[in-house]
ROPARO-360558 format. One record per residue: x, y, z of N, C-alpha, C in turn; residue in one letter; residue number from 0. Coordinates in Angstrom, 3 decimals. Layout:
REM ROPARO-360558
+----------+----------+----------+----------+----------+----------+----------+----------+----------+----+-----+
:      n_X :      n_Y :      n_Z :     ca_X :     ca_Y :     ca_Z :      c_X :      c_Y :      c_Z : aa :   i :
+----------+----------+----------+----------+----------+----------+----------+----------+----------+----+-----+
:        X :        Y :        Z :        X :        Y :        Z :        X :        Y :        Z :  A : NUM :
...
+----------+----------+----------+----------+----------+----------+----------+----------+----------+----+-----+
***
This chain:
REM ROPARO-360558
+----------+----------+----------+----------+----------+----------+----------+----------+----------+----+-----+
:      n_X :      n_Y :      n_Z :     ca_X :     ca_Y :     ca_Z :      c_X :      c_Y :      c_Z : aa :   i :
+----------+----------+----------+----------+----------+----------+----------+----------+----------+----+-----+
:  -16.745 :   47.373 :   -4.215 :  -17.399 :   46.157 :   -3.744 :  -17.244 :   45.032 :   -4.764 :  X :   0 :
:  -17.401 :   45.352 :   -6.056 :  -17.241 :   44.322 :   -7.084 :  -15.828 :   43.745 :   -7.065 :  X :   1 :
:  -14.858 :   44.605 :   -6.851 :  -13.476 :   44.154 :   -6.796 :  -13.272 :   43.184 :   -5.638 :  X :   2 :
:  -13.884 :   43.450 :   -4.507 :  -13.792 :   42.570 :   -3.347 :  -14.430 :   41.214 :   -3.640 :  X :   3 :
:  -15.585 :   41.200 :   -4.294 :  -16.263 :   39.952 :   -4.644 :  -15.417 :   39.162 :   -5.646 :  X :   4 :
:  -14.839 :   39.831 :   -6.622 :  -13.965 :   39.161 :   -7.569 :  -12.744 :   38.572 :   -6.872 :  X :   5 :
:  -12.209 :   39.307 :   -5.906 :  -11.068 :   38.823 :   -5.133 :  -11.436 :   37.538 :   -4.370 :  X :   6 :
:  -12.580 :   37.521 :   -3.733 :  -13.032 :   36.338 :   -2.998 :  -13.286 :   35.159 :   -3.942 :  X :   7 :
:  -13.885 :   35.436 :   -5.081 :  -14.154 :   34.399 :   -6.066 :  -12.847 :   33.818 :   -6.597 :  X :   8 :
:  -11.899 :   34.686 :   -6.926 :  -10.594 :   34.249 :   -7.408 :   -9.897 :   33.372 :   -6.370 :  X :   9 :
:   -9.905 :   33.798 :   -5.115 :   -9.270 :   33.019 :   -4.047 :   -9.928 :   31.657 :   -3.864 :  X :  10 :
:  -11.232 :   31.587 :   -3.963 :  -11.907 :   30.309 :   -3.784 :  -11.614 :   29.365 :   -4.948 :  X :  11 :
:  -11.408 :   29.904 :   -6.132 :  -11.081 :   29.060 :   -7.278 :   -9.634 :   28.586 :   -7.191 :  X :  12 :
:   -8.725 :   29.511 :   -6.948 :   -7.301 :   29.177 :   -6.942 :   -6.905 :   28.384 :   -5.708 :  X :  13 :
:   -7.348 :   28.811 :   -4.537 :   -6.894 :   28.191 :   -3.295 :   -7.873 :   27.172 :   -2.732 :  X :  14 :
:   -9.057 :   27.106 :   -3.252 :  -10.067 :   26.210 :   -2.708 :  -10.119 :   24.863 :   -3.391 :  X :  15 :
:   -9.178 :   24.570 :   -4.266 :   -9.225 :   23.318 :   -5.002 :   -8.789 :   22.122 :   -4.156 :  X :  16 :
:   -7.950 :   22.331 :   -3.177 :   -7.497 :   21.234 :   -2.324 :   -8.152 :   21.363 :   -0.962 :  X :  17 :
:   -8.798 :   20.292 :   -0.524 :   -9.420 :   20.315 :    0.792 :   -9.381 :   18.917 :    1.417 :  X :  18 :
:   -9.477 :   18.888 :    2.742 :   -9.463 :   17.642 :    3.497 :  -10.887 :   17.134 :    3.612 :  X :  19 :
:  -11.082 :   15.857 :    3.312 :  -12.430 :   15.290 :    3.290 :  -12.514 :   14.091 :    4.231 :  X :  20 :
:  -13.622 :   13.998 :    4.934 :  -13.910 :   12.839 :    5.771 :  -15.289 :   12.318 :    5.400 :  X :  21 :
:  -15.424 :   10.978 :    5.345 :  -16.736 :   10.370 :    5.170 :  -16.969 :    9.435 :    6.347 :  X :  22 :
:  -18.248 :    9.143 :    6.613 :  -18.604 :    8.357 :    7.792 :  -19.574 :    7.241 :    7.433 :  X :  23 :
:  -19.504 :    6.137 :    8.185 :  -20.486 :    5.063 :    8.090 :  -21.782 :    5.526 :    8.759 :  X :  24 :
:  -22.855 :    4.793 :    8.515 :  -24.146 :    5.110 :    9.153 :  -24.074 :    5.026 :   10.671 :  X :  25 :
:  -23.127 :    4.222 :   11.201 :  -22.983 :    4.099 :   12.654 :  -22.221 :    5.276 :   13.268 :  X :  26 :
:  -21.806 :    6.242 :   12.411 :  -21.115 :    7.426 :   12.899 :  -19.601 :    7.309 :   12.932 :  X :  27 :
:  -19.090 :    6.108 :   12.695 :  -17.631 :    5.932 :   12.695 :  -17.054 :    6.384 :   11.360 :  X :  28 :
:  -15.825 :    6.842 :   11.413 :  -15.173 :    7.350 :   10.213 :  -14.947 :    6.225 :    9.202 :  X :  29 :
:  -15.151 :    6.536 :    7.927 :  -14.980 :    5.583 :    6.835 :  -13.713 :    5.896 :    6.031 :  X :  30 :
:  -13.531 :    7.158 :    5.660 :  -12.349 :    7.578 :    4.915 :  -11.949 :    8.978 :    5.346 :  X :  31 :
:  -10.672 :    9.296 :    5.153 :  -10.219 :   10.667 :    5.341 :   -8.970 :   10.892 :    4.504 :  X :  32 :
:   -8.935 :   12.061 :    3.882 :   -7.783 :   12.394 :    3.068 :   -8.018 :   13.648 :    2.243 :  X :  33 :
:   -7.046 :   13.943 :    1.416 :   -7.059 :   15.179 :    0.636 :   -7.681 :   14.974 :   -0.742 :  X :  34 :
:   -8.466 :   15.981 :   -1.149 :   -9.073 :   16.034 :   -2.480 :   -8.533 :   17.277 :   -3.176 :  X :  35 :
:   -8.099 :   17.093 :   -4.415 :   -7.677 :   18.228 :   -5.222 :   -8.202 :   18.018 :   -6.635 :  X :  36 :
:   -8.915 :   19.003 :   -7.143 :   -9.531 :   18.896 :   -8.472 :  -10.391 :   17.638 :   -8.592 :  X :  37 :
:  -11.175 :   17.353 :   -7.552 :  -12.088 :   16.210 :   -7.483 :  -11.382 :   14.856 :   -7.558 :  X :  38 :
:  -10.100 :   14.804 :   -7.195 :   -9.358 :   13.544 :   -7.174 :   -8.641 :   13.394 :   -5.834 :  X :  39 :
:   -8.511 :   12.122 :   -5.404 :   -7.744 :   11.863 :   -4.187 :   -6.285 :   12.211 :   -4.455 :  X :  40 :
:   -5.660 :   12.856 :   -3.461 :   -4.249 :   13.200 :   -3.547 :   -3.651 :   13.163 :   -2.151 :  X :  41 :
:   -2.359 :   13.037 :   -2.070 :   -1.641 :   13.021 :   -0.795 :   -2.070 :   11.798 :    0.038 :  X :  42 :
:   -1.994 :   11.905 :    1.366 :   -2.183 :   10.746 :    2.250 :   -3.658 :   10.511 :    2.566 :  X :  43 :
:   -4.070 :    9.244 :    2.518 :   -5.448 :    8.836 :    2.813 :   -5.450 :    7.683 :    3.800 :  X :  44 :
:   -6.549 :    7.604 :    4.569 :   -6.802 :    6.481 :    5.466 :   -8.225 :    5.978 :    5.224 :  X :  45 :
:   -8.365 :    4.660 :    5.266 :   -9.663 :    4.001 :    5.104 :   -9.893 :    3.129 :    6.327 :  X :  46 :
:  -11.154 :    3.053 :    6.775 :  -11.470 :    2.358 :    8.023 :  -12.562 :    1.318 :    7.817 :  X :  47 :
:  -12.538 :    0.284 :    8.671 :  -13.627 :   -0.680 :    8.743 :  -14.784 :   -0.059 :    9.522 :  X :  48 :
:  -15.995 :   -0.611 :    9.399 :  -17.133 :   -0.080 :   10.172 :  -16.930 :   -0.125 :   11.683 :  X :  49 :
:  -16.015 :   -0.996 :   12.171 :  -15.750 :   -1.061 :   13.614 :  -14.789 :    0.036 :   14.079 :  X :  50 :
:  -14.312 :    0.880 :   13.139 :  -13.430 :    1.984 :   13.487 :  -11.944 :    1.683 :   13.342 :  X :  51 :
:  -11.595 :    0.414 :   13.125 :  -10.182 :    0.057 :   12.942 :   -9.731 :    0.430 :   11.531 :  X :  52 :
:   -8.464 :    0.773 :   11.426 :   -7.932 :    1.177 :   10.128 :   -7.858 :   -0.022 :    9.185 :  X :  53 :
:   -8.227 :    0.191 :    7.932 :   -8.241 :   -0.841 :    6.902 :   -7.016 :   -0.735 :    6.003 :  X :  54 :
:   -6.710 :    0.473 :    5.537 :   -5.524 :    0.702 :    4.712 :   -5.174 :    2.177 :    4.732 :  X :  55 :
:   -3.904 :    2.472 :    4.423 :   -3.467 :    3.860 :    4.389 :   -2.283 :    4.008 :    3.446 :  X :  56 :
:   -2.277 :    5.146 :    2.762 :   -1.198 :    5.424 :    1.839 :   -1.493 :    6.655 :    1.007 :  X :  57 :
:   -0.625 :    6.902 :    0.049 :   -0.688 :    8.134 :   -0.736 :   -1.368 :    7.922 :   -2.089 :  X :  58 :
:   -1.958 :    9.003 :   -2.548 :   -2.547 :    9.060 :   -3.885 :   -1.850 :   10.137 :   -4.688 :  X :  59 :
:   -1.733 :    9.888 :   -5.973 :   -1.358 :   10.915 :   -6.934 :   -2.338 :   10.766 :   -8.089 :  X :  60 :
:   -3.024 :   11.840 :   -8.425 :   -4.015 :   11.814 :   -9.517 :   -5.027 :   10.685 :   -9.361 :  X :  61 :
:   -5.540 :   10.496 :   -8.139 :   -6.596 :    9.530 :   -7.839 :   -6.147 :    8.066 :   -7.950 :  X :  62 :
:   -4.839 :    7.816 :   -7.952 :   -4.322 :    6.450 :   -8.021 :   -3.431 :    6.184 :   -6.813 :  X :  63 :
:   -3.599 :    4.987 :   -6.220 :   -2.754 :    4.601 :   -5.094 :   -1.308 :    4.544 :   -5.572 :  X :  64 :
:   -0.431 :    5.258 :   -4.864 :    0.959 :    5.378 :   -5.269 :    1.838 :    5.410 :   -4.025 :  X :  65 :
:    3.053 :    5.043 :   -4.194 :    4.063 :    5.023 :   -3.138 :    3.820 :    3.840 :   -2.203 :  X :  66 :
:    4.084 :    3.980 :   -0.918 :    4.045 :    2.868 :    0.028 :    2.700 :    2.812 :    0.751 :  X :  67 :
:    2.077 :    1.629 :    0.775 :    0.770 :    1.437 :    1.402 :    0.834 :    0.364 :    2.481 :  X :  68 :
:   -0.052 :    0.506 :    3.464 :   -0.204 :   -0.454 :    4.559 :   -1.648 :   -0.945 :    4.561 :  X :  69 :
:   -1.835 :   -2.261 :    4.763 :   -3.166 :   -2.872 :    4.802 :   -3.301 :   -3.641 :    6.111 :  X :  70 :
:   -4.495 :   -3.575 :    6.716 :   -4.729 :   -4.168 :    8.029 :   -5.956 :   -5.070 :    7.996 :  X :  71 :
:   -5.975 :   -6.056 :    8.893 :   -7.129 :   -6.949 :    9.020 :   -8.209 :   -6.264 :    9.858 :  X :  72 :
:   -9.352 :   -6.880 :    9.898 :  -10.486 :   -6.348 :   10.649 :  -10.176 :   -6.177 :   12.131 :  X :  73 :
:   -9.275 :   -7.011 :   12.670 :   -8.933 :   -6.895 :   14.096 :   -7.778 :   -5.915 :   14.347 :  X :  74 :
:   -7.229 :   -5.318 :   13.276 :   -6.209 :   -4.292 :   13.443 :   -4.776 :   -4.728 :   13.226 :  X :  75 :
:   -4.536 :   -6.044 :   13.021 :   -3.164 :   -6.479 :   12.770 :   -2.795 :   -6.197 :   11.311 :  X :  76 :
:   -1.511 :   -5.956 :   11.091 :   -1.037 :   -5.666 :    9.750 :   -1.147 :   -6.916 :    8.881 :  X :  77 :
:   -1.689 :   -6.768 :    7.658 :   -1.812 :   -7.875 :    6.710 :   -0.697 :   -7.860 :    5.674 :  X :  78 :
:   -0.436 :   -6.664 :    5.136 :    0.582 :   -6.537 :    4.096 :    0.956 :   -5.071 :    3.942 :  X :  79 :
:    2.088 :   -4.857 :    3.293 :    2.533 :   -3.507 :    3.002 :    3.452 :   -3.558 :    1.794 :  X :  80 :
:    3.423 :   -2.482 :    1.022 :    4.293 :   -2.471 :   -0.137 :    4.078 :   -1.288 :   -1.044 :  X :  81 :
:    4.788 :   -1.332 :   -2.153 :    4.819 :   -0.230 :   -3.116 :    3.718 :   -0.359 :   -4.164 :  X :  82 :
:    3.142 :    0.775 :   -4.499 :    2.188 :    0.859 :   -5.597 :    2.635 :    1.971 :   -6.534 :  X :  83 :
:    2.502 :    1.725 :   -7.808 :    2.762 :    2.743 :   -8.819 :    1.517 :    2.812 :   -9.684 :  X :  84 :
:    0.836 :    3.951 :   -9.663 :   -0.423 :    4.120 :  -10.408 :   -1.421 :    3.015 :  -10.103 :  X :  85 :
:   -1.507 :    2.616 :   -8.826 :   -2.469 :    1.609 :   -8.394 :   -2.048 :    0.178 :   -8.652 :  X :  86 :
:   -0.823 :   -0.039 :   -9.122 :   -0.341 :   -1.375 :   -9.456 :    0.777 :   -1.769 :   -8.486 :  X :  87 :
:    0.650 :   -2.970 :   -7.896 :    1.662 :   -3.455 :   -6.954 :    2.976 :   -3.689 :   -7.688 :  X :  88 :
:    4.067 :   -3.207 :   -7.067 :    5.389 :   -3.397 :   -7.646 :    6.429 :   -3.392 :   -6.534 :  X :  89 :
:    7.627 :   -3.752 :   -6.874 :    8.759 :   -3.804 :   -5.953 :    8.487 :   -4.812 :   -4.830 :  X :  90 :
:    9.079 :   -4.578 :   -3.673 :    8.944 :   -5.514 :   -2.552 :    7.642 :   -5.310 :   -1.795 :  X :  91 :
:    6.999 :   -6.434 :   -1.429 :    5.831 :   -6.446 :   -0.563 :    6.114 :   -7.378 :    0.610 :  X :  92 :
:    5.608 :   -6.998 :    1.770 :    5.743 :   -7.810 :    2.978 :    4.352 :   -8.292 :    3.370 :  X :  93 :
:    4.221 :   -9.583 :    3.625 :    2.945 :  -10.185 :    4.017 :    3.070 :  -10.736 :    5.430 :  X :  94 :
:    2.000 :  -10.598 :    6.211 :    2.004 :  -10.983 :    7.624 :    1.014 :  -12.101 :    7.877 :  X :  95 :
:    1.282 :  -12.900 :    8.916 :    0.333 :  -13.928 :    9.328 :   -0.741 :  -13.302 :   10.215 :  X :  96 :
:   -1.632 :  -14.121 :   10.737 :   -2.778 :  -13.600 :   11.496 :   -2.402 :  -12.955 :   12.825 :  X :  97 :
:   -1.182 :  -13.225 :   13.324 :   -0.772 :  -12.582 :   14.580 :    0.209 :  -11.433 :   14.343 :  X :  98 :
:    0.416 :  -11.090 :   13.082 :    1.230 :   -9.926 :   12.766 :    2.708 :  -10.182 :   12.549 :  X :  99 :
:    3.113 :  -11.445 :   12.426 :    4.516 :  -11.760 :   12.142 :    4.694 :  -11.895 :   10.631 :  X : 100 :
:    5.879 :  -11.544 :   10.153 :    6.159 :  -11.642 :    8.722 :    6.080 :  -13.098 :    8.282 :  X : 101 :
:    5.276 :  -13.346 :    7.246 :    5.192 :  -14.695 :    6.685 :    5.955 :  -14.791 :    5.368 :  X : 102 :
:    5.999 :  -13.682 :    4.613 :    6.772 :  -13.692 :    3.373 :    7.079 :  -12.273 :    2.920 :  X : 103 :
:    8.120 :  -12.185 :    2.099 :    8.490 :  -10.942 :    1.423 :    8.645 :  -11.303 :   -0.042 :  X : 104 :
:    7.948 :  -10.578 :   -0.904 :    7.945 :  -10.929 :   -2.323 :    8.158 :   -9.706 :   -3.204 :  X : 105 :
:    8.862 :   -9.947 :   -4.314 :    9.004 :   -8.914 :   -5.335 :    7.828 :   -9.047 :   -6.295 :  X : 106 :
:    7.168 :   -7.913 :   -6.562 :    6.025 :   -7.923 :   -7.457 :    6.229 :   -6.938 :   -8.603 :  X : 107 :
:    5.566 :   -7.225 :   -9.685 :    5.549 :   -6.334 :  -10.847 :    4.207 :   -6.552 :  -11.523 :  X : 108 :
:    3.512 :   -5.471 :  -11.833 :    2.188 :   -5.567 :  -12.473 :    1.223 :   -6.463 :  -11.690 :  X : 109 :
:    1.190 :   -6.289 :  -10.371 :    0.270 :   -7.009 :   -9.478 :    0.524 :   -8.516 :   -9.384 :  X : 110 :
:    1.680 :   -8.988 :   -9.814 :    1.955 :  -10.417 :   -9.690 :    3.400 :  -10.647 :   -9.265 :  X : 111 :
:    3.648 :  -11.835 :   -8.720 :    5.004 :  -12.174 :   -8.308 :    5.928 :  -12.125 :   -9.521 :  X : 112 :
:    7.053 :  -11.440 :   -9.341 :    8.043 :  -11.339 :  -10.412 :    9.389 :  -11.079 :   -9.750 :  X : 113 :
:   10.098 :  -12.143 :   -9.476 :   11.346 :  -12.065 :   -8.727 :   11.307 :  -13.068 :   -7.593 :  X : 114 :
:   11.925 :  -12.721 :   -6.495 :   12.023 :  -13.642 :   -5.367 :   10.853 :  -13.491 :   -4.405 :  X : 115 :
:   10.531 :  -14.611 :   -3.756 :    9.569 :  -14.644 :   -2.657 :   10.265 :  -15.414 :   -1.538 :  X : 116 :
:   10.464 :  -14.764 :   -0.411 :   11.141 :  -15.374 :    0.731 :   10.096 :  -15.704 :    1.794 :  X : 117 :
:   10.136 :  -16.911 :    2.329 :    9.148 :  -17.357 :    3.308 :    9.798 :  -17.475 :    4.679 :  X : 118 :
:    9.083 :  -17.009 :    5.691 :    9.633 :  -16.878 :    7.043 :    8.876 :  -17.727 :    8.053 :  X : 119 :
:    9.615 :  -18.119 :    9.083 :    9.049 :  -18.719 :   10.289 :    9.884 :  -18.200 :   11.454 :  X : 120 :
:    9.220 :  -17.624 :   12.443 :    9.912 :  -17.018 :   13.587 :   11.009 :  -16.041 :   13.134 :  X : 121 :
:   10.674 :  -15.210 :   12.190 :   11.557 :  -14.156 :   11.668 :   12.816 :  -14.668 :   10.970 :  X : 122 :
:   12.829 :  -15.924 :   10.567 :   13.962 :  -16.485 :    9.835 :   13.473 :  -17.038 :    8.501 :  X : 123 :
:   14.278 :  -16.843 :    7.456 :   13.934 :  -17.378 :    6.142 :   14.021 :  -18.902 :    6.185 :  X : 124 :
:   12.942 :  -19.555 :    5.766 :   12.927 :  -21.020 :    5.772 :   12.899 :  -21.602 :    4.358 :  X : 125 :
:   12.457 :  -20.813 :    3.380 :   12.438 :  -21.277 :    1.996 :   12.287 :  -20.069 :    1.077 :  X : 126 :
:   12.431 :  -20.335 :   -0.223 :   12.316 :  -19.246 :   -1.195 :   11.827 :  -19.795 :   -2.527 :  X : 127 :
:   11.216 :  -18.909 :   -3.295 :   10.774 :  -19.241 :   -4.647 :   11.141 :  -18.074 :   -5.549 :  X : 128 :
:   11.289 :  -18.387 :   -6.819 :   11.536 :  -17.333 :   -7.800 :   10.439 :  -17.412 :   -8.857 :  X : 129 :
:    9.933 :  -16.220 :   -9.239 :    8.840 :  -16.119 :  -10.195 :    9.235 :  -15.238 :  -11.373 :  X : 130 :
:    8.637 :  -15.526 :  -12.499 :    8.741 :  -14.666 :  -13.667 :    7.333 :  -14.471 :  -14.198 :  X : 131 :
:    6.863 :  -13.220 :  -14.176 :    5.518 :  -12.870 :  -14.651 :    4.436 :  -13.761 :  -14.042 :  X : 132 :
:    4.544 :  -13.999 :  -12.736 :    3.535 :  -14.751 :  -12.001 :    3.709 :  -16.258 :  -11.999 :  X : 133 :
:    4.638 :  -16.778 :  -12.772 :    4.854 :  -18.225 :  -12.840 :    6.111 :  -18.597 :  -12.057 :  X : 134 :
:    5.982 :  -19.619 :  -11.219 :    7.127 :  -20.081 :  -10.439 :    8.145 :  -20.738 :  -11.363 :  X : 135 :
:    9.416 :  -20.310 :  -11.237 :   10.467 :  -20.880 :  -12.081 :   11.542 :  -21.609 :  -11.268 :  X : 136 :
:   11.538 :  -21.418 :   -9.952 :   12.522 :  -22.118 :   -9.120 :   12.048 :  -22.127 :   -7.674 :  X : 137 :
:   12.587 :  -23.058 :   -6.897 :   12.216 :  -23.152 :   -5.480 :   13.394 :  -23.698 :   -4.689 :  X : 138 :
:   13.587 :  -23.161 :   -3.491 :   14.602 :  -23.628 :   -2.566 :   13.900 :  -23.954 :   -1.259 :  X : 139 :
:   14.165 :  -25.131 :   -0.711 :   13.455 :  -25.573 :    0.493 :   14.166 :  -25.188 :    1.783 :  X : 140 :
:   15.351 :  -24.544 :    1.651 :   16.030 :  -24.051 :    2.839 :   16.878 :  -22.845 :    2.453 :  X : 141 :
:   17.183 :  -22.022 :    3.427 :   17.919 :  -20.781 :    3.181 :   19.344 :  -21.041 :    2.710 :  X : 142 :
:   19.972 :  -22.079 :    3.225 :   21.365 :  -22.372 :    2.866 :   21.492 :  -22.641 :    1.361 :  X : 143 :
:   20.616 :  -23.456 :    0.809 :   20.683 :  -23.746 :   -0.629 :   20.314 :  -22.512 :   -1.453 :  X : 144 :
:   19.388 :  -21.734 :   -0.967 :   19.022 :  -20.490 :   -1.658 :   20.218 :  -19.543 :   -1.725 :  X : 145 :
:   20.866 :  -19.347 :   -0.594 :   22.011 :  -18.440 :   -0.509 :   23.166 :  -18.928 :   -1.390 :  X : 146 :
:   23.372 :  -20.232 :   -1.447 :   24.453 :  -20.814 :   -2.233 :   24.252 :  -20.571 :   -3.736 :  X : 147 :
:   23.002 :  -20.614 :   -4.197 :   22.709 :  -20.520 :   -5.629 :   22.398 :  -19.109 :   -6.123 :  X : 148 :
:   22.277 :  -18.150 :   -5.236 :   21.837 :  -16.816 :   -5.658 :   22.749 :  -15.713 :   -5.163 :  X : 149 :
:   22.794 :  -14.656 :   -5.934 :   23.506 :  -13.455 :   -5.546 :   22.557 :  -12.634 :   -4.678 :  X : 150 :
:   22.857 :  -12.487 :   -3.414 :   21.932 :  -11.811 :   -2.499 :   21.759 :  -10.337 :   -2.829 :  X : 151 :
:   22.596 :   -9.784 :   -3.681 :   22.385 :   -8.403 :   -4.132 :   21.132 :   -8.284 :   -4.983 :  X : 152 :
:   20.666 :   -9.405 :   -5.534 :   19.421 :   -9.405 :   -6.320 :   18.197 :   -9.131 :   -5.451 :  X : 153 :
:   18.372 :   -9.211 :   -4.146 :   17.241 :   -9.025 :   -3.239 :   16.939 :   -7.561 :   -2.948 :  X : 154 :
:   17.666 :   -6.662 :   -3.507 :   17.431 :   -5.225 :   -3.267 :   16.290 :   -4.731 :   -4.102 :  X : 155 :
+----------+----------+----------+----------+----------+----------+----------+----------+----------+----+-----+
***
């Protein structure tokens, strides 16, 4: 019998460290859901507004937002999406207007603009800016002049 109890205890310690967790608002609607391992968020998570619409979703590693994340407005339209490394915005981010159309695509590093920012209207680039460590260093008021002065391979 002792061996059986030790076996159950061992299994709960070794295999019970990762579990799926859900939390709820007082109104009964879901607030968060995702995986917990060693008391830290891990793997894919979703967060919700009190009205039940999704607020944001993405992956965690060691309790930090990592990889690709999506953010939504209170009415459910996409607001932005992009890469996070240890909770810090980096690489390309896409920003949307209030009706869900792309308004800009920007390169970020350390939570600030660092690289190109392309601005859109009706899914076409209408202007661009270049940033270094959050400070604007150049601007183009039309796509033709931007394309003429820049190597488009830099946009990767």
